[in-house]
C-alpha positions as CSV (number, residue, x, y, z in Angstrom):
1,M,11.7,-13.4,-13.6
2,A,11.6,-9.6,-13.3
3,A,9.9,-7.1,-15.6
4,T,11.4,-3.7,-16.3
5,C,9.3,-1.0,-14.8
6,S,8.7,1.7,-17.4
7,A,8.2,5.4,-16.9
8,P,4.8,6.7,-17.9
9,Q,4.4,8.3,-21.3
10,G,5.8,11.8,-21.4
11,A,8.4,11.1,-18.7
12,P,12.1,11.7,-19.4
13,T,14.0,8.6,-20.5
14,E,17.3,9.8,-19.1
15,L,16.8,10.4,-15.4
16,G,20.2,11.7,-14.4
17,T,23.7,10.4,-13.4
18,G,25.2,8.8,-10.3
19,P,26.8,5.5,-9.3
20,A,24.8,3.6,-12.0
21,N,23.0,4.3,-15.2
22,V,19.7,5.5,-13.8
23,A,18.0,5.0,-17.1
24,A,18.1,1.3,-16.2
25,G,15.2,1.9,-13.7
26,V,14.1,-0.7,-11.3
27,T,12.4,-4.1,-11.7
28,L,9.9,-6.1,-9.7
29,S,9.7,-9.9,-9.7
30,A,6.3,-11.4,-10.3
31,R,6.3,-12.5,-6.7
32,A,7.0,-9.0,-5.4
33,A,4.4,-7.4,-7.7
34,D,1.7,-10.0,-6.6
35,H,2.5,-9.5,-2.9
36,I,2.3,-5.7,-3.2
37,R,-0.9,-5.7,-5.2
38,N,-2.5,-8.2,-2.7
39,F,-1.4,-6.1,0.3
40,L,-2.7,-2.9,-1.3
41,V,-6.1,-4.5,-1.8
42,R,-6.2,-5.8,1.8
43,R,-5.0,-2.4,3.1
44,G,-7.8,-0.7,1.2
45,K,-5.8,2.3,0.1
46,G,-2.6,3.4,-1.5
47,L,-1.2,4.4,-4.9
48,G,1.7,2.0,-4.9
49,I,5.0,1.7,-3.2
50,K,7.9,4.1,-2.7
51,L,11.5,3.0,-2.7
52,G,14.4,4.9,-1.4
53,V,17.7,4.8,0.5
54,R,18.7,6.6,3.7
55,T,22.0,7.0,5.6
56,S,22.2,4.3,8.2
57,G,24.1,1.3,9.7
58,C,27.7,0.4,9.6
59,S,28.0,0.3,5.8
60,G,26.4,3.7,5.2
61,M,23.0,3.2,3.5
62,A,19.8,1.3,4.1
63,Y,16.8,0.7,1.9
64,K,13.4,2.3,2.5
65,L,10.2,0.7,1.3
66,E,6.8,2.2,2.2
67,F,3.4,2.6,0.9
68,A,2.7,5.6,-1.3
69,D,-0.6,7.2,-0.3
70,V,0.1,10.6,-1.8
71,E,1.9,11.3,-5.0
72,D,5.0,13.5,-4.6
73,P,5.6,15.5,-7.9
74,E,9.4,15.3,-7.4
75,D,9.4,11.4,-7.3
76,H,10.1,9.4,-10.4
77,K,7.1,7.2,-11.2
78,F,7.2,3.8,-12.8
79,E,4.6,1.2,-13.8
80,C,5.6,-2.5,-13.3
81,L,3.3,-5.5,-13.5
82,G,0.3,-3.5,-12.4
83,V,2.2,-1.8,-9.5
84,T,3.1,1.9,-9.4
85,V,6.6,2.3,-8.0
86,Y,7.8,5.7,-6.8
87,V,11.5,6.5,-6.3
88,D,12.7,9.8,-4.8
89,P,15.2,11.7,-7.0
90,K,18.2,11.4,-4.6
91,S,17.7,7.6,-4.3
92,L,17.2,6.7,-8.0
93,S,20.9,6.6,-8.9
94,Y,21.6,4.2,-6.1
95,L,18.6,1.9,-7.0
96,A,19.1,1.9,-10.8
97,G,19.1,-1.7,-12.1
98,T,17.8,-3.0,-8.8
99,E,15.3,-5.9,-8.7
100,L,12.9,-6.0,-5.8
101,D,11.9,-9.6,-5.1
102,Y,9.8,-11.3,-2.5
103,V,11.4,-14.4,-1.1
104,R,10.7,-17.2,1.4
105,E,13.8,-18.6,3.0
106,G,12.8,-21.3,5.6
107,L,10.4,-19.7,8.0
108,N,11.3,-16.2,7.0
109,E,9.8,-14.2,4.2
110,G,10.2,-10.7,2.9
111,F,11.4,-8.3,0.3
112,K,14.9,-8.6,-1.1
113,F,16.7,-5.9,-3.0
114,N,19.0,-7.4,-5.6
115,N,21.1,-4.2,-6.3
116,P,24.0,-4.4,-8.8
117,N,25.4,-1.1,-7.4
118,V,26.3,-2.6,-4.0
119,K,30.1,-2.7,-3.4
120,N,29.8,-4.2,0.1
121,A,27.3,-4.9,2.8
122,C,27.4,-5.3,6.6
123,G,27.3,-8.7,8.1
124,C,23.8,-8.3,9.4
125,G,22.5,-7.4,6.0
126,E,20.9,-4.1,7.2
127,S,23.1,-1.7,5.3
128,F,25.2,-1.4,2.2
129,N,27.7,0.8,0.4
130,V,27.9,1.8,-3.3
């Protein structure tokens, strides 16, 4: 089950336009939020995570997920289940409505982007198109 990440007080509720309704924001599953919080504690530093997309792969775009150690004033900032999530302005419309989950499949585990904007993805799962 995911929780909607909400913008801090005073932030705009309408964040722009693009492939999806960006006011939908992003969500984190409880597993993803727990994993991120625990990793930040073990890491000993960090404000939260930063999500984005970049041009890559055979389908056109790939996800970026990194730790946010410094706050970029241009990023959109959301709070979700005790985790601060930053999204760069260019990526937000591609990530609107996305749920970030943390899954274990057999011996593999990792983050999974459940993005309703994806029209197709490459066979290897590394890139997507909206």
